[in-house]
N, C-alpha and C positions, 0 to 999 in steps of 0.2 A: 275325521277328515283332516284335522291338523297334522296328524302323523304322516299322512300321505304327502303333505307339503314339506314337512321337515326332512324326511328321508331324501328326496331328490335334491333339496337344497344342500344338505350335508354332503351328498355325493358330489355335487357340483363344486363345492368349496374344496373338498379333498382333491379333486381333479386339478383345480387351479394351483393348489399347494405343490402338487407333483410336477407341475410344469415349471422348470427352473432353467437357469442358464447353464452354461458349460460348467462342469464340476472340476474341483481341484484334482481329483483322481485322473480325469482326462488330461488336464494340464501336466501333471506329473509324468504320465505316460508319454505324452508328446515331447516334453522337454528332455526326458531320458533318451528318446530316439534322436532328437536334434543335436543334443550335446554329446551323444555317445557316452552316456554316464548312467550307472545303475540308479533306479528309482529311489532307493533308500538314501542316496547321497544328494538328491535334489532338495533344495530349500526354496520355499516360496515366500515372497514378500509382497503384500498388497500395496499397490501404488495408489489406485483409486477404484471406484466401483467396477470399472471394466478392464483394468490393467493390472497385471501381475508381473513382478520381477522374479527371475529364476536364477539361482546360483547352484553350481554343481561342478565338481571335478576341475576347479580352477577357471571355470567359464561363467559367463553371465549373459542373460538374454531377457528381453521384454516381450510379453505376449499381451494381445488385446482380444477381448471376447467379441465375437462376431455372431450375431443371431440372424437367421433367415427371416424370422417373423416375430414381432412383439405385438401381442394383442392389446385391446383396449382396457384390459384388467391388470396390466402390469406383468402378464405372463410372457416368458421368453421361450421360443421354440426353435428347433434346429440350430442349436448353438455349438460353436467350436472355438478353439483358441488359435489365433493367427500370430505367427512369429513377426515381431515388429523391429528386430535388430539383427545384426550379424551374430549368429549364435556361436561362431568360432572365435570370437574376440576374446583374447586372454587378458587377465588382469596384468597390469604393468607392475613389475617389481620396483622396490624402492631404488635399487641400483640403476635401473633403466630411467626412472624419473629424474634422478640426480644428473645422469649423463645428458638427458634431453634439456634440462634446465641450464646446464653449463654451456651448451651449444647455442643458446639463445642470446 
C-alpha cells in the first residue's frame, strides 16, 4: 500500500517542478524581436528574482517576469516577460557624454 502512495506523491512533486516561470529562452526570443537583434547576440543580466537586463546590438532593455497565477506551493503559471524600458535606447558614446557634460 505504501507504493501506491509514493507514486502519486512523486508524480505530484514532478508536476510542481515542471511549473516554472518564464524561461530565459522565452526572454531571449522576445528581446531579439524587440531589439531587432539576432538571438545569439543577446546577453542576459539577472537584476533580481523577477527582473532581467538585456544587452544586444548596441541596445539595452529591462524585462520583468509577469505571471498570471502563482499557486500556494510557489509554482508560477502563465508567465511571460514584459518590456519595462524603451528598447530602442542606444548606449551613449564617450564623445556624446563629454559634449553633454560641457554644456552643463
